[in-house]
N, C-alpha and C positions, 0 to 999 in steps of 0.2 A: 302390575305391582300388587303384592300381597300386604295385608295389614293384620296384625295380631294385637289384641288388647288384653291386658291383665291388670288386676289391682290387688293390693293387700293392705292390711292394717298394721300400724305400729303403735304400741302403747308406750308413752313416755312417763318418766317418774319424777322429773325435776322441772323447775321453771325454765332453765337453760340446759340443753342436753344435745349431744351428738349421738345419733344411732346409726350404726353401720348397717346398710341395707343392700350391700353388694350381692350377697348370696341370693336374696329374693329377686333382684334384677337379673342376675345371670340365669336363674331358673326360668324366668319369663322369656328371656332370649332363647334359651334352649328349647322351651316348649313351643316357641313360635315356628320352628322349622324353617326360618328364613336364613338363607346363607349369607347374603350380602345386603346391607342397607343401613338403616339408622334406628337407634333406640332412644326414645324420649322418656325421661323419668321426670314426673311432674307431681308436686304436692299441691293439691287444690285447697290451699289454706292461705289466709292473709297474714298469718303470724308464724309461718314455718318456711324453710327454704331447703334447697338441695345443693350440696357441694361435692367435689371430688378432691380427696387429699389422702395423705398417709394416715393409716390407723395406728398411731403410736401414742401411748398414754400421755407423754409430756406435750406433744404437739396438740392433742385434743384439748388438754387443759389450757394451753396457750391460746388456741382458737377461741375457746369459751371466754377466757379472760379478756381477749381483745374485743369480742362482741359486746361484752358487758361494759367495757370502757368506751367503745364507740357509740353504743346505744344504751346509756344507763337508764335504769328505771327511775321514775319520779323526777325527771329533769325539767319539769315545767312544760311538757308538751301540751298543746291545745287538746289533742285527742284524749288525753287522760281525764279530762272533765266528763267524758262520755263512758269510757270503758277501762281506764287505768292500765292499758297495755300498748301505748303508743310505741314504746321501745321495740316491741316485737313486730309491729307493722313496719317500722322503719328498717329493722334488720332484714326482714323478708324482702322489702322493696329494693334494698341496696344489694343484697346477695343474689336474689332471683329464686323463683319457685320451681325452676326446671333446669335440666341439663340434657344435652344431646350427645350420644356416644356413637361411634361407628360400630357396625357389625360386619365382621369378615369371617368367612368360613364357618358361619353358624355360631360364632362366639363374640361376646362383647369385647371391644378393643378399649383397653385402658392401660395407662402407664404402670410400670412395675410396682410403684408405691401408691397408686391411685385406688382408693376405695370410694364407694359412693355412700354418702351419709345424709340423713335427714337432720336438719338443724331445727331443733325445738327452741322457741323463744318465748313461749307462753304456756308452758305445761304446768302440771302434768295433764295430758290429754291422750285421746286415741286419734291418730292421724291416718288418713288414707294416702296411699301413694299409687299413682297410676303409671303404668308402663305400656307404651305403644311401640311396636316394632314394625317398621315399614321396609319393604324391599322384595328381593327375589330369592 
C-alpha cells in the first residue's frame, strides 16, 4: 500500500464561515498517483470541522445559521470562563474534524452535489488542512 501526504493553509475572514476546499483536496489526490484507495481530509483544530455538502449560497447560509442556533456564542458554557469560544469547540466536536472519501481511478469519489468544506467556528484564523491518500 502506498501513502501520500499533503497539507495546505486556509485563511478565514469571519467568526463563522464555510470555505470550499474541494479543489485543493482533488489536487492532492491527483498528485498522489494513487489509483484506488481512501482519502482522509483532516483539520487539526479543536474549533474547526470538515463537511461535505452542496456549495450553494442559500444552503451555505442555512448551514451557518443552523450552527449558530445549535451552538450559540455566550450561552453560559463553562469553557467560556477560560477562552470564550466554547461554541466553536462544541461545533467541532459534534460535526467532526475529518472526513474520509473513496478514491477510484485516481479521482476523488464524491456525490454530484458534494463539495468539501472547512467549517470555521472561531475565526478569523489561518487553518491547516491535512490530506492523506492511502491505496494502490
